[in-house]
TORGU-654193 format. One line per 2 residues: number of its first residue (from 1); their letters; for each residue x, y, z of N, C-alpha, C, O, CB. Coordinates in Angstrom, 3 decimals. Glycine has a CB too. Example, Ala and Ser with C-alpha at 12.3 -4.5 7.8 and 13.67 -1.06 7.14 Angstrom:
2
1 = as = 13.190 -5.690 7.800 12.300 -4.500 7.800 13.200 -3.300 7.800 14.236 -3.319 8.465 11.308 -4.473 9.046 | 12.850 -2.250 7.080 13.670 -1.060 7.140 12.900 0.030 7.870 13.409 1.138 8.039 14.084 -0.598 5.725
***
This chain:
137
1 = xx = 0.819 -1.197 0.000 0.000 0.000 0.000 0.867 1.266 0.000 0.482 2.297 -0.553 -0.934 -0.005 1.209 | 2.030 1.169 0.624 2.953 2.300 0.685 3.340 2.747 -0.720 3.339 3.940 -1.024 4.211 1.932 1.493
3 = xx = 3.668 1.786 -1.565 4.129 2.098 -2.915 2.992 2.628 -3.791 3.200 3.508 -4.626 4.748 0.858 -3.556 | 1.816 2.096 -3.597 0.656 2.580 -4.363 0.348 4.022 -3.975 0.077 4.859 -4.836 -0.591 1.675 -4.120
5 = xx = 0.391 4.308 -2.683 0.130 5.666 -2.214 1.170 6.635 -2.765 0.829 7.719 -3.238 0.120 5.713 -0.679 | 2.441 6.238 -2.703 3.500 7.096 -3.237 3.305 7.313 -4.732 3.472 8.430 -5.223 4.886 6.484 -2.964
7 = xx = 2.955 6.261 -5.457 2.716 6.385 -6.891 1.612 7.397 -7.161 1.770 8.282 -8.002 2.352 5.023 -7.498 | 0.499 7.271 -6.456 -0.644 8.159 -6.679 -0.319 9.616 -6.324 -0.719 10.537 -7.036 -1.842 7.680 -5.860
9 = xx = 0.395 9.813 -5.239 0.766 11.175 -4.840 1.762 11.761 -5.832 1.641 12.924 -6.217 1.362 11.184 -3.413 | 2.747 10.965 -6.250 3.719 11.442 -7.241 3.033 11.748 -8.561 3.348 12.741 -9.216 4.832 10.403 -7.454
11 = xx = 2.102 10.898 -8.947 1.341 11.111 -10.178 0.568 12.419 -10.100 0.667 13.258 -10.995 0.378 9.935 -10.435 | -0.198 12.593 -9.031 -1.034 13.790 -8.878 -0.189 15.056 -8.775 -0.571 16.104 -9.295 -1.924 13.661 -7.642
13 = xx = 0.959 14.960 -8.105 1.782 16.159 -7.934 2.439 16.606 -9.234 2.876 17.752 -9.337 2.848 15.909 -6.889 | 2.517 15.728 -10.225 3.091 16.106 -11.517 2.059 16.711 -12.445 2.414 17.285 -13.475 3.723 14.906 -12.179
15 = xx = 0.796 16.594 -12.101 -0.239 17.217 -12.912 -0.332 18.682 -12.513 0.495 19.168 -11.741 -1.613 16.493 -12.738 | -1.307 19.375 -13.020 -1.448 20.786 -12.698 -2.029 21.014 -11.302 -2.274 22.156 -10.911 -2.319 21.460 -13.728
17 = xx = -2.250 19.930 -10.549 -2.730 20.056 -9.173 -1.590 20.546 -8.271 -0.447 20.125 -8.452 -3.294 18.696 -8.657 | -1.873 21.411 -7.321 -0.818 21.915 -6.431 -0.517 20.932 -5.297 -1.094 21.021 -4.213 -1.224 23.272 -5.846
19 = xx = 0.376 20.015 -5.559 0.764 19.013 -4.564 2.272 18.813 -4.624 2.947 19.296 -5.532 0.018 17.665 -4.800 | 2.779 18.090 -3.638 4.179 17.702 -3.628 4.299 16.272 -3.145 3.504 15.825 -2.318 5.010 18.648 -2.744
21 = xx = 5.271 15.560 -3.644 5.454 14.160 -3.268 6.728 13.927 -2.474 6.941 12.833 -1.950 5.466 13.295 -4.497 | 7.566 14.929 -2.382 8.862 14.750 -1.723 8.722 14.387 -0.247 9.459 13.538 0.255 9.687 16.013 -1.858
23 = xx = 7.790 15.019 0.443 7.618 14.744 1.867 7.210 13.294 2.103 7.701 12.652 3.032 6.575 15.688 2.470 | 6.326 12.783 1.275 5.914 11.389 1.414 7.076 10.451 1.112 7.256 9.445 1.797 4.730 11.082 0.487
25 = xx = 7.862 10.774 0.093 9.038 9.958 -0.213 9.991 9.933 0.984 10.480 8.870 1.364 9.763 10.498 -1.470 | 10.252 11.081 1.567 11.136 11.151 2.730 10.573 10.350 3.907 11.311 9.657 4.607 11.352 12.612 3.144
27 = xx = 9.284 10.451 4.112 8.647 9.689 5.182 8.787 8.186 4.933 9.150 7.432 5.835 7.161 10.074 5.305 | 8.501 7.766 3.722 8.602 6.338 3.392 10.026 5.821 3.552 10.230 4.688 3.987 8.122 6.089 1.963
29 = xx = 11.001 6.638 3.207 12.403 6.249 3.409 12.686 6.096 4.894 13.335 5.136 5.307 13.364 7.290 2.783 | 12.199 7.042 5.705 12.437 6.990 7.150 11.769 5.787 7.805 12.188 5.346 8.875 11.939 8.263 7.805
31 = xx = 10.729 5.255 7.161 10.036 4.081 7.684 10.738 2.775 7.295 10.308 1.694 7.698 8.598 4.064 7.184 | 11.803 2.875 6.523 12.606 1.701 6.204 12.162 0.903 4.992 12.559 -0.252 4.834 12.622 0.815 7.356
33 = xx = 11.354 1.492 4.145 10.928 0.787 2.929 12.076 0.744 1.918 13.037 1.506 2.026 9.681 1.474 2.303 | 11.969 -0.128 0.964 13.018 -0.348 -0.029 13.254 0.934 -0.832 12.380 1.395 -1.566 12.641 -1.520 -0.972
35 = xx = 14.446 1.491 -0.676 14.742 2.802 -1.247 14.688 2.804 -2.773 14.087 3.698 -3.369 16.105 3.264 -0.788 | 15.304 1.824 -3.401 15.322 1.841 -4.873 13.917 1.688 -5.448 13.607 2.240 -6.504 16.227 0.722 -5.411
37 = xx = 13.061 0.927 -4.739 11.693 0.755 -5.206 10.881 2.036 -4.997 10.050 2.391 -5.833 11.029 -0.423 -4.483 | 11.122 2.721 -3.884 10.473 4.010 -3.655 10.870 5.002 -4.750 10.028 5.721 -5.289 10.846 4.567 -2.260
39 = xx = 12.177 5.027 -5.068 12.674 5.919 -6.115 12.000 5.606 -7.452 11.559 6.512 -8.160 14.208 5.795 -6.247 | 11.924 4.325 -7.789 11.336 3.906 -9.059 9.847 4.264 -9.129 9.383 4.810 -10.130 11.524 2.396 -9.255
41 = xx = 9.114 3.960 -8.080 7.670 4.226 -8.053 7.394 5.727 -8.154 6.518 6.150 -8.907 7.037 3.653 -6.763 | 8.144 6.529 -7.394 7.953 7.981 -7.442 8.311 8.529 -8.823 7.607 9.390 -9.351 8.805 8.673 -6.359
43 = xx = 9.391 8.039 -9.401 9.827 8.513 -10.717 8.807 8.167 -11.798 8.459 9.013 -12.622 11.190 7.913 -11.074 | 8.332 6.934 -11.794 7.356 6.502 -12.802 6.032 7.259 -12.620 5.453 7.741 -13.594 7.119 4.967 -12.709
45 = xx = 5.565 7.360 -11.393 4.313 8.076 -11.137 4.393 9.530 -11.560 3.464 10.055 -12.175 3.953 7.994 -9.669 | 5.500 10.183 -11.232 5.660 11.586 -11.577 5.785 11.784 -13.083 5.267 12.759 -13.627 6.875 12.160 -10.873
47 = xx = 6.462 10.875 -13.752 6.585 10.959 -15.212 5.231 10.757 -15.876 4.882 11.484 -16.806 7.591 9.917 -15.734 | 4.476 9.789 -15.411 3.138 9.557 -15.974 2.217 10.752 -15.740 1.407 11.091 -16.603 2.517 8.296 -15.363
49 = xx = 2.337 11.383 -14.585 1.551 12.582 -14.318 1.891 13.706 -15.286 1.009 14.446 -15.721 1.771 13.045 -12.890 | 3.164 13.831 -15.619 3.576 14.835 -16.602 3.028 14.505 -17.984 2.749 15.401 -18.780 5.104 14.938 -16.656
51 = xx = 2.877 13.222 -18.261 2.294 12.814 -19.538 0.827 13.243 -19.615 0.327 13.533 -20.702 2.419 11.284 -19.727 | 0.143 13.286 -18.486 -1.240 13.803 -18.456 -1.237 15.286 -18.838 -2.082 15.735 -19.613 -1.887 13.601 -17.037
53 = xx = -0.277 16.046 -18.286 -0.171 17.462 -18.655 0.050 17.623 -20.149 -0.562 18.476 -20.792 0.968 18.135 -17.884 | 0.930 16.798 -20.694 1.203 16.840 -22.130 -0.094 16.603 -22.905 -0.414 17.341 -23.837 2.276 15.783 -22.521
55 = xx = -0.825 15.582 -22.516 -2.078 15.244 -23.195 -3.088 16.391 -23.087 -3.762 16.732 -24.059 -2.676 13.953 -22.601 | -3.182 16.981 -21.885 -4.093 18.118 -21.710 -3.711 19.269 -22.640 -4.577 19.904 -23.242 -4.083 18.596 -20.245
57 = xx = -2.419 19.526 -22.750 -1.965 20.573 -23.653 -2.225 20.218 -25.099 -2.634 21.060 -25.899 -0.498 20.839 -23.449 | -1.986 18.975 -25.421 -2.172 18.495 -26.795 -3.628 18.599 -27.217 -3.928 18.976 -28.350 -1.692 17.047 -26.928
59 = xx = -4.525 18.267 -26.309 -5.951 18.197 -26.639 -6.796 19.371 -26.154 -7.858 19.638 -26.717 -6.511 16.957 -26.080 | -6.336 20.085 -25.104 -7.293 20.972 -24.472 -6.911 22.392 -24.164 -7.533 23.002 -23.294 -7.680 20.396 -23.289
61 = xx = -5.924 22.955 -24.825 -5.508 24.316 -24.505 -6.653 25.317 -24.614 -6.902 26.078 -23.679 -4.379 24.734 -25.415 | -7.336 25.323 -25.724 -8.411 26.305 -25.943 -9.513 26.154 -24.896 -10.030 27.150 -24.389 -9.005 26.147 -27.357
63 = xx = -9.866 24.932 -24.577 -10.918 24.688 -23.588 -10.501 25.215 -22.209 -11.292 25.871 -21.533 -11.242 23.178 -23.509 | -9.284 24.934 -21.798 -8.820 25.361 -20.481 -8.719 26.882 -20.380 -8.998 27.457 -19.327 -7.468 24.730 -20.173
65 = xx = -8.323 27.528 -21.463 -8.314 28.993 -21.472 -9.743 29.534 -21.393 -10.016 30.486 -20.661 -7.608 29.525 -22.743 | -10.635 28.926 -22.143 -12.039 29.349 -22.158 -12.661 29.222 -20.762 -13.404 30.103 -20.328 -12.844 28.511 -23.177
67 = xx = -12.357 28.138 -20.072 -12.919 27.908 -18.736 -12.215 28.736 -17.661 -12.670 28.768 -16.518 -12.829 26.430 -18.382 | -11.119 29.402 -18.005 -10.425 30.247 -17.042 -9.402 29.537 -16.184 -8.902 30.112 -15.217 -11.404 30.884 -16.170
69 = xx = -9.081 28.295 -16.517 -8.070 27.565 -15.753 -6.662 28.027 -16.097 -5.736 27.853 -15.305 -8.198 26.071 -16.005 | -6.503 28.609 -17.267 -5.208 29.115 -17.714 -5.390 30.520 -18.246 -6.407 30.844 -18.858 -4.584 28.194 -18.794
71 = xx = -4.392 31.345 -18.003 -4.446 32.682 -18.579 -3.580 32.726 -19.829 -2.563 32.038 -19.919 -3.984 33.749 -17.554 | -3.986 33.524 -20.770 -3.240 33.671 -22.019 -1.839 34.213 -21.744 -0.887 33.829 -22.422 -3.993 34.601 -22.994
73 = xx = -1.702 35.096 -20.764 -0.408 35.691 -20.444 0.585 34.624 -19.971 1.730 34.593 -20.422 -0.572 36.777 -19.371 | 0.145 33.760 -19.067 1.030 32.691 -18.588 1.400 31.741 -19.715 2.544 31.299 -19.813 0.365 31.912 -17.447
75 = xx = 0.442 31.433 -20.554 0.700 30.550 -21.694 1.720 31.179 -22.633 2.624 30.498 -23.117 -0.606 30.245 -22.454 | 1.583 32.460 -22.888 2.505 33.139 -23.800 3.921 33.180 -23.230 4.888 32.987 -23.967 2.017 34.562 -24.088
77 = xx = 4.052 33.428 -21.931 5.383 33.433 -21.300 6.025 32.054 -21.394 7.208 31.934 -21.715 5.284 33.874 -19.819 | 5.253 31.029 -21.116 5.788 29.669 -21.191 6.170 29.306 -22.620 7.182 28.642 -22.844 4.769 28.664 -20.649
79 = xx = 5.369 29.734 -23.580 5.664 29.473 -25.001 6.985 30.101 -25.423 7.790 29.478 -26.116 4.531 30.006 -25.890 | 7.198 31.350 -24.994 8.432 32.059 -25.343 9.640 31.296 -24.808 10.619 31.094 -25.526 8.414 33.503 -24.782
81 = xx = 9.568 30.878 -23.558 10.669 30.119 -22.950 10.891 28.805 -23.673 12.027 28.437 -23.972 10.389 29.855 -21.469 | 9.809 28.102 -23.954 9.931 26.803 -24.617 10.473 26.962 -26.027 11.309 26.175 -26.470 8.578 26.089 -24.652
83 = xx = 9.997 27.977 -26.730 10.487 28.210 -28.091 11.969 28.575 -28.099 12.706 28.200 -29.011 9.676 29.318 -28.763 | 12.389 29.302 -27.087 13.784 29.749 -27.028 14.736 28.594 -26.734 15.796 28.497 -27.353 13.944 30.835 -25.967
85 = xx = 14.381 27.733 -25.812 15.289 26.678 -25.371 14.897 25.284 -25.852 15.647 24.327 -25.661 15.363 26.678 -23.882 | 13.738 25.168 -26.466 13.320 23.882 -27.010 13.056 22.834 -25.940 12.744 23.154 -24.793 14.359 23.374 -27.954
87 = xx = 13.189 21.589 -26.340 12.887 20.468 -25.466 13.743 20.396 -24.222 13.343 19.793 -23.226 13.030 19.215 -26.215 | 14.930 21.010 -24.266 15.793 20.973 -23.087 15.162 21.701 -21.904 15.535 21.476 -20.753 17.150 21.587 -23.410
89 = xx = 14.214 22.567 -22.199 13.468 23.231 -21.134 12.791 22.199 -20.234 12.587 22.433 -19.043 12.422 24.196 -21.727 | 12.450 21.065 -20.817 11.769 20.017 -20.053 12.640 19.431 -18.946 12.124 18.753 -18.057 11.327 18.913 -20.981
91 = xx = 13.936 19.675 -18.982 14.788 19.249 -17.867 14.403 19.978 -16.581 14.774 19.558 -15.485 16.272 19.502 -18.195 | 13.664 21.062 -16.722 13.171 21.802 -15.553 11.775 21.356 -15.139 11.131 22.013 -14.321 13.164 23.295 -15.844
93 = xx = 11.310 20.258 -15.691 9.952 19.793 -15.393 9.767 19.414 -13.931 8.631 19.293 -13.472 9.612 18.610 -16.264 | 10.831 19.226 -13.202 10.739 18.864 -11.787 10.606 20.091 -10.883 10.255 19.961 -9.710 11.960 18.057 -11.378
95 = xx = 10.881 21.272 -11.420 10.896 22.494 -10.607 9.466 22.898 -10.235 8.598 22.985 -11.104 11.604 23.651 -11.369 | 9.224 23.143 -8.951 7.889 23.582 -8.545 7.463 24.854 -9.282 8.298 25.696 -9.613 7.851 23.819 -7.036
97 = xx = 6.213 24.981 -9.527 5.527 26.110 -10.151 5.749 26.161 -11.666 4.775 26.292 -12.408 5.995 27.411 -9.520 | 6.985 26.063 -12.153 7.211 26.195 -13.596 7.219 24.858 -14.334 6.962 24.816 -15.537 8.515 26.901 -13.839
99 = xx = 7.510 23.772 -13.627 7.658 22.475 -14.288 6.381 21.951 -14.916 6.397 21.487 -16.056 8.160 21.474 -13.313 | 5.288 22.018 -14.197 4.023 21.490 -14.720 3.545 22.257 -15.957 3.141 21.633 -16.938 2.948 21.541 -13.635
101 = xx = 3.581 23.591 -15.936 3.195 24.297 -17.154 4.104 23.986 -18.349 3.643 23.977 -19.491 3.197 25.782 -16.896 | 5.381 23.732 -18.094 6.278 23.387 -19.206 5.844 22.095 -19.884 5.888 21.986 -21.110 7.721 23.253 -18.707
103 = xx = 5.426 21.123 -19.091 4.987 19.862 -19.693 3.677 20.056 -20.453 3.428 19.391 -21.458 4.819 18.776 -18.613 | 2.856 20.961 -19.970 1.620 21.301 -20.666 1.929 21.978 -22.004 1.348 21.632 -23.033 0.742 22.218 -19.789
105 = xx = 2.845 22.943 -21.977 3.223 23.674 -23.185 3.816 22.731 -24.228 3.600 22.916 -25.426 4.225 24.786 -22.847 | 4.556 21.731 -23.783 5.110 20.754 -24.733 3.982 20.091 -25.519 4.108 19.856 -26.721 5.955 19.680 -23.992
107 = xx = 2.889 19.794 -24.840 1.739 19.216 -25.526 1.081 20.203 -26.471 0.714 19.849 -27.591 0.730 18.724 -24.521 | 0.930 21.443 -26.020 0.324 22.478 -26.858 1.124 22.645 -28.147 0.560 22.780 -29.232 0.244 23.822 -26.096
109 = xx = 2.447 22.632 -28.007 3.317 22.835 -29.166 3.565 21.555 -29.955 4.324 21.545 -30.924 4.635 23.410 -28.718 | 2.916 20.481 -29.527 3.038 19.188 -30.219 4.494 18.719 -30.304 4.929 18.169 -31.316 2.444 19.288 -31.630
111 = xx = 5.236 18.953 -29.211 6.624 18.503 -29.147 6.657 16.976 -29.256 5.718 16.307 -28.823 7.310 18.983 -27.824 | 7.700 16.436 -29.815 7.837 14.989 -29.994 7.566 14.257 -28.684 8.250 14.483 -27.685 9.243 14.640 -30.518
113 = xx = 6.566 13.381 -28.695 6.192 12.685 -27.464 7.318 11.759 -26.980 7.545 11.631 -25.777 4.901 11.876 -27.686 | 8.002 11.132 -27.896 9.115 10.253 -27.511 10.197 11.004 -26.761 10.645 10.575 -25.698 9.715 9.591 -28.740
115 = xx = 10.614 12.130 -27.326 11.631 12.939 -26.646 11.096 13.521 -25.345 11.824 13.626 -24.358 12.116 14.066 -27.560 | 9.839 13.892 -25.348 9.209 14.402 -24.128 9.357 13.392 -22.992 9.791 13.742 -21.895 7.716 14.715 -24.377
117 = xx = 8.997 12.145 -23.261 9.043 11.109 -22.224 10.476 10.899 -21.740 10.714 10.799 -20.536 8.459 9.781 -22.756 | 11.418 10.832 -22.653 12.817 10.602 -22.270 13.333 11.738 -21.394 13.890 11.492 -20.324 13.704 10.455 -23.521
119 = xx = 13.153 12.975 -21.841 13.699 14.118 -21.107 13.027 14.277 -19.749 13.697 14.509 -18.743 13.535 15.401 -21.922 | 11.709 14.151 -19.721 10.980 14.307 -18.456 11.332 13.173 -17.488 11.517 13.414 -16.295 9.452 14.339 -18.709
121 = xx = 11.423 11.956 -17.986 11.770 10.820 -17.117 13.150 11.022 -16.502 13.344 10.756 -15.316 11.731 9.492 -17.911 | 14.101 11.485 -17.291 15.447 11.750 -16.762 15.395 12.832 -15.690 16.014 12.694 -14.635 16.406 12.172 -17.898
123 = xx = 14.660 13.905 -15.960 14.566 15.004 -14.995 13.914 14.559 -13.692 14.413 14.860 -12.608 13.781 16.164 -15.594 | 12.809 13.850 -13.799 12.080 13.415 -12.599 12.892 12.397 -11.799 12.993 12.499 -10.576 10.719 12.810 -12.989
125 = xx = 13.466 11.422 -12.491 14.251 10.387 -11.805 15.479 10.989 -11.135 15.853 10.577 -10.037 14.679 9.289 -12.793 | 16.104 11.956 -11.786 17.281 12.606 -11.202 16.908 13.381 -9.952 17.629 13.341 -8.955 17.941 13.541 -12.219
127 = xx = 15.788 14.085 -10.000 15.348 14.833 -8.819 15.136 13.901 -7.627 15.614 14.179 -6.527 14.051 15.603 -9.123 | 14.421 12.799 -7.844 14.189 11.855 -6.746 15.485 11.183 -6.305 15.659 10.904 -5.119 13.170 10.795 -7.163
129 = xx = 16.391 10.920 -7.236 17.677 10.322 -6.881 18.470 11.256 -5.971 19.077 10.813 -4.996 18.489 9.994 -8.148 | 18.463 12.535 -6.288 19.165 13.514 -5.440 18.572 13.522 -4.035 19.310 13.556 -3.050 19.086 14.934 -6.060
131 = xx = 17.262 13.490 -3.939 16.599 13.461 -2.634 17.008 12.210 -1.869 17.362 12.291 -0.693 15.063 13.515 -2.797 | 16.961 11.053 -2.526 17.308 9.798 -1.877 18.759 9.817 -1.404 19.051 9.425 -0.274 17.073 8.621 -2.829
133 = xx = 19.649 10.262 -2.250 21.074 10.306 -1.892 21.310 11.247 -0.725 22.067 10.922 0.190 21.922 10.742 -3.094 | 20.671 12.411 -0.747 20.858 13.378 0.344 20.378 12.817 1.681 20.982 13.084 2.720 20.114 14.681 0.032
135 = xx = 19.320 12.059 1.657 18.746 11.512 2.883 19.567 10.337 3.403 19.702 10.155 4.613 17.303 11.075 2.643 | 20.104 9.556 2.504 20.780 8.322 2.927 22.269 8.507 3.219 22.933 7.559 3.639 20.614 7.269 1.866
137 = x = 22.797 9.696 3.007 24.212 9.921 3.313 24.467 10.013 4.790 25.609 10.201 5.209 24.701 11.170 2.645
***
């Protein structure tokens, strides 16, 4: 149940919902659960959550703007950044506040889904690896 909960929290925190999964990961580590499995579950869940953002951007930008969930100004700022730095911007997908919109913008701009998954997975897994290493030292 620990791993399922971590997966769900990591998944949800990677979507546009305002959540974080790091505290739960740290708690699970302190409880003595298998560290590499916690890292894997959190990384996969967070990457899949980012894929939801991509899909929302790919399919629903106009709808979300119409409903008021997104402002045109924020979208335009994110577009400028993404256009300037390209897919490498997705290495920042783990950063709070800016990471989730970047994954959304990748979908809006129809960025290569294959490259999206690779870059985001590396970014998310690296972030959790740093957390795990810092805690276990």
